[in-house]
N, C-alpha and C positions, 0 to 999 in steps of 0.2 A: 734526599736522605740528610738527616739533621746533622748539624756540627756539634762539636764536643761542647761548646759554650751553650748551644740549645738544649742539648740533652742536660748538661748541669743545671740549666735555669728551670727545666721541667722537673728535675728532680727536687731541687731548693723548694719550688712552690709546692710539691706534694708533701715532702717530709717537714716542712716548717722548721729548718734549722737541725733536724736530726741527721746524724752521720754514724755510719759504722766506724768503730774505732779498736777493737780488740776481739780477740778469740781466746777461749779457754778450752783446753783439753784435759779431760780426766784422765788420771793415769793411777796405777796402783802403788808403785814404788817412785815416790816422788825424787828422793835423792838419785837413784839409778837412771831414771829419765832426765833429770837435770843434766847429768854428766853427758849423756848421749846428745842432747841438743846443743851442749857447749862444744863438744868435740866434733860433731858432724856439721853443724850450721853456724858454729861461732856465736851463738847467743850470748849474751852477757847479762847475767842477773841484775835486776834493778832494785827488787825488794822481795822479803818474804813476809806471809801474813798468814794469822790463823784466825778464824771466825766461825760463823754458824751459817749454814745454808739449808734452808728447808728443815730447821730443827735438828740437823746433823753437823757435827764438827768438821771443820775442813782446814787443810793447810795448802797454801798456794805459793808459787814462785812466779812472779812477773819479770819479764825481759825487757830489755831496752828495744825500741824499733831499731831493726838492722837495716832499714832501707831510708832513703834521705825524703822521708814524707812526714807529714804533720802527726800522723798517728799509726796505730797498727802494731802493738806489741803482742807477743803470744804470752799467755799465761798457762803454766801446767797447775793443775788442781787435783786434790787428792780427798776423797772422804776419810777420815781418820777412825771412823767406826766400822768400816766393812768395805765390800766390794764397790768399784766404780761401774758406771755403765759399761755396756759392751763395745769393744773396739769397733770402729768403723762409724762411730757416731759424728765424726767430723772429718775434713780434709784440711790440712794446714798448707799454704802455699809459700814456696820459697823460689826466688829467682838467683841464677848463678852465671858465672863467666865460664866455669868449668864444670860440666855436669857429671863427667867420668869422676872427678876428683871428690866430689860430693858422695857419688854412689860407692867409691872405695871407702871413703871414711865411715860412711854408714855401716858397710860391712865390717870393717875393722873394729867398730864401736859395738858390734853385736846386733846390727840391723840386718835388714833384708831387701833386696831389691829384687821382687819376683819376676819381673818382666824387662826384656831388653830395652833400653833407651829407644824412644822412637822419634822420628821426625814428623811434624805436622805442617807442610808447606804452606797451606792456607792460612795459617795463623803466624807463620814465620817463627816457629819455636821447635826445640827438641825437648821432650818430655821423659821424666821418670818418675815412678812411684817408689817411695822409700818407705819401707815399714819399720819403725822403731822395735826395740827389743820386745815391747808388750803387744805390737802390731798395729799401732796407730798409724794411719795414712799420712804421708807427706807428698804433696805433688812439687817436684822440682822442675823448673823450666829454665832453658838457657836460650835466648833470642838468637835467631839466625838471619833475619831480614837485615838488609844492609844498613837501613836507618834506624835499627833498634839498638 
């Protein structure tokens, strides 16, 4: 089995310095979804930006990364001239120390937790899927392994 350093070295060789650094989720009501993600996940707005994508006007809000990592902030984006892609187009991942509290905040903010929180022992995690008020999927995990 390869070590983490070996895997990273292989990935660096393949990607030639390219790295995954952010995700964008299309939403219909940018301001309402901004409130939801701030209330439930504690995301802090970094900036707002309007532009054009594929010839269509957009507005987006980028959030500060909320984990102690070099990259990885969420951006909510909305087409200003019509509907967004169907929900389920992406899954955003969050980690927490209190998965029940996140689920309660989501429900209080108009979201939904359609399935019970599950434990996955082989990964050392508990997991819940939180749907925002528009139905976008957020996977929330809590580490259960002693060294996690």
